[in-house]
Biopython code that builds the backbone (N, CA, C, O; Angstrom):
import numpy as np
from Bio.PDB.StructureBuilder import StructureBuilder

atoms = [
    (1, "MET", "N", (48.180, -29.961, -41.818)),
    (1, "MET", "CA", (47.121, -29.812, -40.830)),
    (1, "MET", "C", (46.243, -31.062, -40.777)),
    (1, "MET", "O", (45.865, -31.508, -39.694)),
    (2, "GLU", "N", (45.918, -31.629, -41.938)),
    (2, "GLU", "CA", (45.085, -32.829, -41.950)),
    (2, "GLU", "C", (45.801, -33.979, -41.244)),
    (2, "GLU", "O", (45.161, -34.808, -40.596)),
    (3, "ARG", "N", (47.100, -34.027, -41.369)),
    (3, "ARG", "CA", (47.882, -35.077, -40.704)),
    (3, "ARG", "C", (47.705, -34.998, -39.193)),
    (3, "ARG", "O", (47.622, -36.032, -38.531)),
    (4, "ASP", "N", (47.645, -33.783, -38.631)),
    (4, "ASP", "CA", (47.416, -33.635, -37.192)),
    (4, "ASP", "C", (46.070, -34.217, -36.790)),
    (4, "ASP", "O", (45.962, -34.869, -35.752)),
    (5, "GLY", "N", (45.052, -33.990, -37.596)),
    (5, "GLY", "CA", (43.732, -34.549, -37.326)),
    (5, "GLY", "C", (43.740, -36.058, -37.401)),
    (5, "GLY", "O", (43.080, -36.734, -36.612)),
    (6, "GLN", "N", (44.496, -36.587, -38.358)),
    (6, "GLN", "CA", (44.612, -38.041, -38.510)),
    (6, "GLN", "C", (45.321, -38.645, -37.287)),
    (6, "GLN", "O", (44.913, -39.690, -36.778)),
    (7, "LEU", "N", (46.371, -37.983, -36.829)),
    (7, "LEU", "CA", (47.095, -38.473, -35.649)),
    (7, "LEU", "C", (46.221, -38.415, -34.403)),
    (7, "LEU", "O", (46.265, -39.309, -33.559)),
    (8, "GLU", "N", (45.441, -37.368, -34.299)),
    (8, "GLU", "CA", (44.526, -37.242, -33.152)),
    (8, "GLU", "C", (43.485, -38.358, -33.175)),
    (8, "GLU", "O", (43.186, -38.958, -32.143)),
    (9, "LEU", "N", (42.934, -38.633, -34.359)),
    (9, "LEU", "CA", (41.955, -39.714, -34.487)),
    (9, "LEU", "C", (42.613, -41.050, -34.165)),
    (9, "LEU", "O", (42.023, -41.884, -33.478)),
    (10, "TYR", "N", (43.825, -41.258, -34.655)),
    (10, "TYR", "CA", (44.534, -42.497, -34.366)),
    (10, "TYR", "C", (44.718, -42.679, -32.861)),
    (10, "TYR", "O", (44.503, -43.773, -32.338)),
    (11, "ASP", "N", (45.113, -41.623, -32.169)),
    (11, "ASP", "CA", (45.292, -41.695, -30.714)),
    (11, "ASP", "C", (43.984, -42.046, -30.009)),
    (11, "ASP", "O", (43.969, -42.859, -29.085)),
    (12, "ARG", "N", (42.887, -41.427, -30.451)),
    (12, "ARG", "CA", (41.580, -41.712, -29.836)),
    (12, "ARG", "C", (41.160, -43.151, -30.086)),
    (12, "ARG", "O", (40.674, -43.828, -29.180)),
    (13, "VAL", "N", (41.348, -43.620, -31.323)),
    (13, "VAL", "CA", (40.951, -44.992, -31.657)),
    (13, "VAL", "C", (41.821, -45.991, -30.899)),
    (13, "VAL", "O", (41.320, -47.003, -30.407)),
    (14, "ALA", "N", (43.106, -45.715, -30.803)),
    (14, "ALA", "CA", (44.007, -46.622, -30.075)),
    (14, "ALA", "C", (43.598, -46.726, -28.609)),
    (14, "ALA", "O", (43.577, -47.820, -28.045)),
    (15, "ALA", "N", (43.274, -45.599, -27.994)),
    (15, "ALA", "CA", (42.840, -45.615, -26.594)),
    (15, "ALA", "C", (41.509, -46.347, -26.455)),
    (15, "ALA", "O", (41.307, -47.098, -25.501)),
    (16, "ARG", "N", (40.606, -46.129, -27.405)),
    (16, "ARG", "CA", (39.292, -46.788, -27.357)),
    (16, "ARG", "C", (39.435, -48.294, -27.563)),
    (16, "ARG", "O", (38.726, -49.076, -26.929)),
    (17, "LEU", "N", (40.347, -48.705, -28.445)),
    (17, "LEU", "CA", (40.589, -50.138, -28.648)),
    (17, "LEU", "C", (41.137, -50.779, -27.373)),
    (17, "LEU", "O", (40.743, -51.886, -27.006)),
    (18, "LYS", "N", (42.037, -50.083, -26.713)),
    (18, "LYS", "CA", (42.591, -50.603, -25.464)),
    (18, "LYS", "C", (41.477, -50.786, -24.428)),
    (18, "LYS", "O", (41.413, -51.814, -23.755)),
    (19, "ASP", "N", (40.610, -49.793, -24.306)),
    (19, "ASP", "CA", (39.476, -49.895, -23.371)),
    (19, "ASP", "C", (38.525, -51.014, -23.789)),
    (19, "ASP", "O", (38.007, -51.744, -22.944)),
    (20, "ALA", "N", (38.299, -51.143, -25.093)),
    (20, "ALA", "CA", (37.387, -52.169, -25.596)),
    (20, "ALA", "C", (37.915, -53.566, -25.280)),
    (20, "ALA", "O", (37.153, -54.443, -24.871)),
    (21, "HIS", "N", (39.212, -53.773, -25.469)),
    (21, "HIS", "CA", (39.796, -55.078, -25.146)),
    (21, "HIS", "C", (39.660, -55.375, -23.653)),
    (21, "HIS", "O", (39.378, -56.510, -23.269)),
    (22, "ARG", "N", (39.858, -54.375, -22.824)),
    (22, "ARG", "CA", (39.711, -54.553, -21.374)),
    (22, "ARG", "C", (38.254, -54.886, -21.033)),
    (22, "ARG", "O", (37.991, -55.773, -20.221)),
    (23, "THR", "N", (37.329, -54.186, -21.644)),
    (23, "THR", "CA", (35.908, -54.436, -21.409)),
    (23, "THR", "C", (35.538, -55.862, -21.790)),
    (23, "THR", "O", (34.866, -56.558, -21.028)),
    (24, "VAL", "N", (35.972, -56.294, -22.960)),
    (24, "VAL", "CA", (35.656, -57.649, -23.421)),
    (24, "VAL", "C", (36.287, -58.686, -22.496)),
    (24, "VAL", "O", (35.647, -59.678, -22.146)),
    (25, "ARG", "N", (37.530, -58.463, -22.104)),
    (25, "ARG", "CA", (38.215, -59.407, -21.218)),
    (25, "ARG", "C", (37.463, -59.551, -19.893)),
    (25, "ARG", "O", (37.421, -60.643, -19.327)),
    (26, "ASP", "N", (36.871, -58.467, -19.392)),
    (26, "ASP", "CA", (36.205, -58.474, -18.092)),
    (26, "ASP", "C", (34.729, -58.891, -18.142)),
    (26, "ASP", "O", (34.100, -59.038, -17.094)),
    (27, "LEU", "N", (34.171, -59.081, -19.335)),
    (27, "LEU", "CA", (32.763, -59.478, -19.440)),
    (27, "LEU", "C", (32.531, -60.848, -18.814)),
    (27, "LEU", "O", (33.369, -61.742, -18.927)),
    (28, "GLN", "N", (31.418, -61.000, -18.171)),
    (28, "GLN", "CA", (31.001, -62.280, -17.608)),
    (28, "GLN", "C", (30.115, -62.982, -18.633)),
    (28, "GLN", "O", (28.891, -63.011, -18.508)),
    (29, "VAL", "N", (30.766, -63.546, -19.646)),
    (29, "VAL", "CA", (30.062, -64.219, -20.736)),
    (29, "VAL", "C", (30.788, -65.524, -21.036)),
    (29, "VAL", "O", (31.934, -65.705, -20.625)),
    (30, "PRO", "N", (30.125, -66.439, -21.754)),
    (30, "PRO", "CA", (30.806, -67.679, -22.146)),
    (30, "PRO", "C", (32.061, -67.375, -22.977)),
    (30, "PRO", "O", (32.149, -66.349, -23.651)),
    (31, "GLU", "N", (33.012, -68.285, -22.906)),
    (31, "GLU", "CA", (34.293, -68.074, -23.584)),
    (31, "GLU", "C", (34.135, -67.907, -25.093)),
    (31, "GLU", "O", (34.864, -67.122, -25.700)),
    (32, "ASP", "N", (33.198, -68.629, -25.711)),
    (32, "ASP", "CA", (33.030, -68.482, -27.162)),
    (32, "ASP", "C", (32.550, -67.084, -27.536)),
    (32, "ASP", "O", (32.929, -66.564, -28.586)),
    (33, "VAL", "N", (31.727, -66.471, -26.697)),
    (33, "VAL", "CA", (31.274, -65.107, -26.939)),
    (33, "VAL", "C", (32.445, -64.147, -26.797)),
    (33, "VAL", "O", (32.624, -63.255, -27.626)),
    (34, "ARG", "N", (33.235, -64.324, -25.757)),
    (34, "ARG", "CA", (34.409, -63.476, -25.539)),
    (34, "ARG", "C", (35.374, -63.588, -26.727)),
    (34, "ARG", "O", (35.920, -62.585, -27.185)),
    (35, "GLN", "N", (35.577, -64.809, -27.218)),
    (35, "GLN", "CA", (36.476, -65.012, -28.355)),
    (35, "GLN", "C", (35.937, -64.341, -29.617)),
    (35, "GLN", "O", (36.699, -63.757, -30.387)),
    (36, "ALA", "N", (34.639, -64.424, -29.824)),
    (36, "ALA", "CA", (34.039, -63.779, -30.993)),
    (36, "ALA", "C", (34.210, -62.266, -30.924)),
    (36, "ALA", "O", (34.525, -61.623, -31.926)),
    (37, "LEU", "N", (34.001, -61.705, -29.745)),
    (37, "LEU", "CA", (34.189, -60.258, -29.580)),
    (37, "LEU", "C", (35.649, -59.861, -29.757)),
    (37, "LEU", "O", (35.948, -58.849, -30.389)),
    (38, "ALA", "N", (36.554, -60.653, -29.202)),
    (38, "ALA", "CA", (37.986, -60.370, -29.353)),
    (38, "ALA", "C", (38.381, -60.427, -30.826)),
    (38, "ALA", "O", (39.175, -59.609, -31.291)),
    (39, "HIS", "N", (37.828, -61.391, -31.558)),
    (39, "HIS", "CA", (38.117, -61.487, -32.986)),
    (39, "HIS", "C", (37.631, -60.239, -33.714)),
    (39, "HIS", "O", (38.347, -59.694, -34.553)),
    (40, "LYS", "N", (36.439, -59.791, -33.405)),
    (40, "LYS", "CA", (35.911, -58.576, -34.029)),
    (40, "LYS", "C", (36.819, -57.383, -33.737)),
    (40, "LYS", "O", (37.054, -56.551, -34.614)),
    (41, "LEU", "N", (37.326, -57.300, -32.514)),
    (41, "LEU", "CA", (38.238, -56.203, -32.173)),
    (41, "LEU", "C", (39.536, -56.304, -32.965)),
    (41, "LEU", "O", (40.082, -55.282, -33.381)),
    (42, "LEU", "N", (40.035, -57.510, -33.178)),
    (42, "LEU", "CA", (41.250, -57.671, -33.975)),
    (42, "LEU", "C", (41.020, -57.282, -35.434)),
    (42, "LEU", "O", (41.898, -56.696, -36.068)),
    (43, "VAL", "N", (39.851, -57.602, -35.961)),
    (43, "VAL", "CA", (39.516, -57.208, -37.329)),
    (43, "VAL", "C", (39.459, -55.682, -37.431)),
    (43, "VAL", "O", (39.967, -55.099, -38.389)),
    (44, "ILE", "N", (38.850, -55.054, -36.460)),
    (44, "ILE", "CA", (38.773, -53.593, -36.446)),
    (44, "ILE", "C", (40.171, -52.994, -36.319)),
    (44, "ILE", "O", (40.491, -52.009, -36.986)),
    (45, "THR", "N", (41.003, -53.587, -35.463)),
    (45, "THR", "CA", (42.381, -53.107, -35.311)),
    (45, "THR", "C", (43.109, -53.156, -36.650)),
    (45, "THR", "O", (43.781, -52.194, -37.022)),
    (46, "ALA", "N", (42.984, -54.252, -37.370)),
    (46, "ALA", "CA", (43.626, -54.376, -38.680)),
    (46, "ALA", "C", (43.075, -53.340, -39.656)),
    (46, "ALA", "O", (43.819, -52.807, -40.479)),
    (47, "ALA", "N", (41.782, -53.053, -39.570)),
    (47, "ALA", "CA", (41.153, -52.098, -40.484)),
    (47, "ALA", "C", (41.658, -50.676, -40.277)),
    (47, "ALA", "O", (41.560, -49.852, -41.187)),
    (48, "THR", "N", (42.197, -50.370, -39.096)),
    (48, "THR", "CA", (42.695, -49.011, -38.854)),
    (48, "THR", "C", (43.820, -48.650, -39.817)),
    (48, "THR", "O", (44.046, -47.471, -40.086)),
    (49, "LYS", "N", (44.523, -49.642, -40.336)),
    (49, "LYS", "CA", (45.634, -49.383, -41.251)),
    (49, "LYS", "C", (45.153, -48.897, -42.617)),
    (49, "LYS", "O", (45.865, -48.153, -43.290)),
    (50, "ARG", "N", (43.947, -49.312, -43.035)),
    (50, "ARG", "CA", (43.450, -48.934, -44.347)),
    (50, "ARG", "C", (42.341, -47.892, -44.302)),
    (50, "ARG", "O", (42.181, -47.107, -45.237)),
    (51, "ASP", "N", (41.582, -47.886, -43.223)),
    (51, "ASP", "CA", (40.418, -46.990, -43.159)),
    (51, "ASP", "C", (40.184, -46.597, -41.706)),
    (51, "ASP", "O", (39.307, -47.143, -41.037)),
    (52, "LEU", "N", (40.968, -45.655, -41.234)),
    (52, "LEU", "CA", (40.892, -45.257, -39.829)),
    (52, "LEU", "C", (39.506, -44.724, -39.448)),
    (52, "LEU", "O", (38.960, -45.159, -38.434)),
    (53, "PRO", "N", (38.917, -43.805, -40.213)),
    (53, "PRO", "CA", (37.574, -43.326, -39.827)),
    (53, "PRO", "C", (36.528, -44.448, -39.830)),
    (53, "PRO", "O", (35.670, -44.495, -38.948)),
    (54, "GLY", "N", (36.596, -45.342, -40.809)),
    (54, "GLY", "CA", (35.654, -46.463, -40.867)),
    (54, "GLY", "C", (35.840, -47.405, -39.695)),
    (54, "GLY", "O", (34.866, -47.884, -39.116)),
    (55, "ALA", "N", (37.095, -47.671, -39.343)),
    (55, "ALA", "CA", (37.371, -48.532, -38.195)),
    (55, "ALA", "C", (36.851, -47.898, -36.915)),
    (55, "ALA", "O", (36.321, -48.592, -36.048)),
    (56, "ALA", "N", (36.997, -46.595, -36.792)),
    (56, "ALA", "CA", (36.489, -45.895, -35.605)),
    (56, "ALA", "C", (34.973, -46.056, -35.499)),
    (56, "ALA", "O", (34.441, -46.286, -34.413)),
    (57, "ARG", "N", (34.287, -45.935, -36.630)),
    (57, "ARG", "CA", (32.823, -46.100, -36.620)),
    (57, "ARG", "C", (32.443, -47.531, -36.255)),
    (57, "ARG", "O", (31.526, -47.746, -35.463)),
    (58, "ARG", "N", (33.141, -48.511, -36.829)),
    (58, "ARG", "CA", (32.848, -49.922, -36.523)),
    (58, "ARG", "C", (33.068, -50.208, -35.047)),
    (58, "ARG", "O", (32.279, -50.915, -34.420)),
    (59, "LEU", "N", (34.143, -49.658, -34.497)),
    (59, "LEU", "CA", (34.442, -49.862, -33.080)),
    (59, "LEU", "C", (33.337, -49.283, -32.205)),
    (59, "LEU", "O", (32.898, -49.926, -31.252)),
    (60, "GLU", "N", (32.890, -48.081, -32.521)),
    (60, "GLU", "CA", (31.825, -47.462, -31.726)),
    (60, "GLU", "C", (30.532, -48.265, -31.810)),
    (60, "GLU", "O", (29.837, -48.423, -30.807)),
    (61, "ARG", "N", (30.202, -48.773, -32.999)),
    (61, "ARG", "CA", (28.982, -49.593, -33.138)),
    (61, "ARG", "C", (29.107, -50.893, -32.345)),
    (61, "ARG", "O", (28.168, -51.308, -31.665)),
    (62, "LEU", "N", (30.270, -51.528, -32.439)),
    (62, "LEU", "CA", (30.470, -52.783, -31.712)),
    (62, "LEU", "C", (30.348, -52.564, -30.212)),
    (62, "LEU", "O", (29.681, -53.337, -29.524)),
    (63, "MET", "N", (30.986, -51.518, -29.700)),
    (63, "MET", "CA", (30.949, -51.291, -28.262)),
    (63, "MET", "C", (29.567, -50.829, -27.801)),
    (63, "MET", "O", (29.172, -51.110, -26.670)),
    (64, "ALA", "N", (28.839, -50.134, -28.649)),
    (64, "ALA", "CA", (27.456, -49.786, -28.311)),
    (64, "ALA", "C", (26.625, -51.064, -28.192)),
    (64, "ALA", "O", (25.801, -51.190, -27.287)),
    (65, "ASP", "N", (26.845, -52.014, -29.112)),
    (65, "ASP", "CA", (26.146, -53.300, -29.036)),
    (65, "ASP", "C", (26.493, -54.019, -27.736)),
    (65, "ASP", "O", (25.609, -54.539, -27.056)),
    (66, "VAL", "N", (27.779, -54.048, -27.392)),
    (66, "VAL", "CA", (28.207, -54.705, -26.151)),
    (66, "VAL", "C", (27.560, -54.026, -24.949)),
    (66, "VAL", "O", (27.047, -54.694, -24.052)),
    (67, "ASP", "N", (27.589, -52.708, -24.936)),
    (67, "ASP", "CA", (27.001, -51.961, -23.810)),
    (67, "ASP", "C", (25.508, -52.238, -23.652)),
    (67, "ASP", "O", (24.978, -52.215, -22.542)),
    (68, "GLN", "N", (24.835, -52.500, -24.775)),
    (68, "GLN", "CA", (23.398, -52.755, -24.733)),
    (68, "GLN", "C", (23.077, -54.247, -24.642)),
    (68, "GLN", "O", (21.914, -54.648, -24.700)),
    (69, "GLY", "N", (24.118, -55.057, -24.500)),
    (69, "GLY", "CA", (23.903, -56.492, -24.322)),
    (69, "GLY", "C", (23.660, -57.267, -25.594)),
    (69, "GLY", "O", (23.269, -58.433, -25.540)),
    (70, "ARG", "N", (23.883, -56.641, -26.747)),
    (70, "ARG", "CA", (23.733, -57.345, -28.026)),
    (70, "ARG", "C", (25.073, -58.001, -28.342)),
    (70, "ARG", "O", (25.988, -57.364, -28.865)),
    (71, "LEU", "N", (25.167, -59.279, -28.015)),
    (71, "LEU", "CA", (26.409, -60.018, -28.153)),
    (71, "LEU", "C", (26.315, -60.994, -29.319)),
    (71, "LEU", "O", (25.212, -61.299, -29.771)),
    (72, "PRO", "N", (27.450, -61.494, -29.819)),
    (72, "PRO", "CA", (27.431, -62.393, -30.986)),
    (72, "PRO", "C", (26.518, -63.592, -30.840)),
    (72, "PRO", "O", (26.019, -64.091, -31.849)),
    (73, "SER", "N", (26.275, -64.080, -29.631)),
    (73, "SER", "CA", (25.411, -65.246, -29.450)),
    (73, "SER", "C", (23.942, -64.932, -29.700)),
    (73, "SER", "O", (23.104, -65.834, -29.723)),
    (74, "ASP", "N", (23.627, -63.632, -29.891)),
    (74, "ASP", "CA", (22.241, -63.240, -30.158)),
    (74, "ASP", "C", (21.759, -63.682, -31.535)),
    (74, "ASP", "O", (20.567, -63.604, -31.832)),
    (75, "ARG", "N", (22.687, -64.148, -32.380)),
    (75, "ARG", "CA", (22.405, -64.556, -33.762)),
    (75, "ARG", "C", (21.968, -63.382, -34.637)),
    (75, "ARG", "O", (21.536, -63.602, -35.768)),
    (76, "THR", "N", (22.064, -62.149, -34.153)),
    (76, "THR", "CA", (21.724, -60.998, -34.968)),
    (76, "THR", "C", (22.939, -60.508, -35.716)),
    (76, "THR", "O", (22.807, -59.733, -36.663)),
    (77, "GLY", "N", (24.152, -60.951, -35.305)),
    (77, "GLY", "CA", (25.347, -60.614, -36.032)),
    (77, "GLY", "C", (25.979, -59.291, -35.664)),
    (77, "GLY", "O", (27.119, -59.045, -36.060)),
    (78, "GLY", "N", (25.309, -58.433, -34.936)),
    (78, "GLY", "CA", (25.902, -57.140, -34.595)),
    (78, "GLY", "C", (25.877, -56.198, -35.777)),
    (78, "GLY", "O", (25.335, -56.535, -36.829)),
    (79, "HIS", "N", (26.457, -55.021, -35.620)),
    (79, "HIS", "CA", (26.396, -53.985, -36.641)),
    (79, "HIS", "C", (27.737, -53.686, -37.284)),
    (79, "HIS", "O", (27.854, -52.702, -38.014)),
    (80, "ASP", "N", (28.747, -54.497, -37.039)),
    (80, "ASP", "CA", (30.058, -54.167, -37.592)),
    (80, "ASP", "C", (30.316, -54.869, -38.910)),
    (80, "ASP", "O", (31.431, -54.812, -39.428)),
    (81, "GLY", "N", (29.315, -55.529, -39.463)),
    (81, "GLY", "CA", (29.457, -56.139, -40.763)),
    (81, "GLY", "C", (29.910, -57.585, -40.744)),
    (81, "GLY", "O", (30.076, -58.190, -41.804)),
    (82, "THR", "N", (30.116, -58.156, -39.561)),
    (82, "THR", "CA", (30.516, -59.548, -39.494)),
    (82, "THR", "C", (29.374, -60.369, -38.941)),
    (82, "THR", "O", (28.647, -59.907, -38.061)),
    (83, "PRO", "N", (29.205, -61.584, -39.444)),
    (83, "PRO", "CA", (28.099, -62.433, -38.949)),
    (83, "PRO", "C", (28.318, -62.899, -37.536)),
    (83, "PRO", "O", (27.482, -63.615, -36.985)),
]
sb = StructureBuilder()
sb.init_structure("model")
sb.init_model(0)
sb.init_chain("A")
sb.init_seg("    ")
for serial, (resi, resn, name, xyz) in enumerate(atoms, 1):
    if name == "N":
        sb.init_residue(resn, " ", resi, " ")
    sb.init_atom(name, np.array(xyz, "f"), 0.0, 1.0, " ", f" {name:<3s}", serial, name[0])
structure = sb.get_structure()
C-alpha cells in the first residue's frame, strides 16, 4: 500500500517538474537567471531518487519563490537550500 502512495507522489512530482521547467523556460528574465533556475530544477530532479518527499517540498518552495518574483538574482538565495 505504501508503494502506491510513493508512486502517486512520484507521478505528481514528475508532472510538477515538467510544469516547472516550462514555467522557467517561458520566464521573461535574463539568461543567467533562467540558467540558475534550471540548475535548481535539475538538482531537485536528482534529489527525487534519494528523497522524493523532500524533493517535492523543495520544488514547491522554489516555484512559490518564482511565482512571487523571488529569483536567484535577488541575492537572497531562495528557500531550496542553494545560494
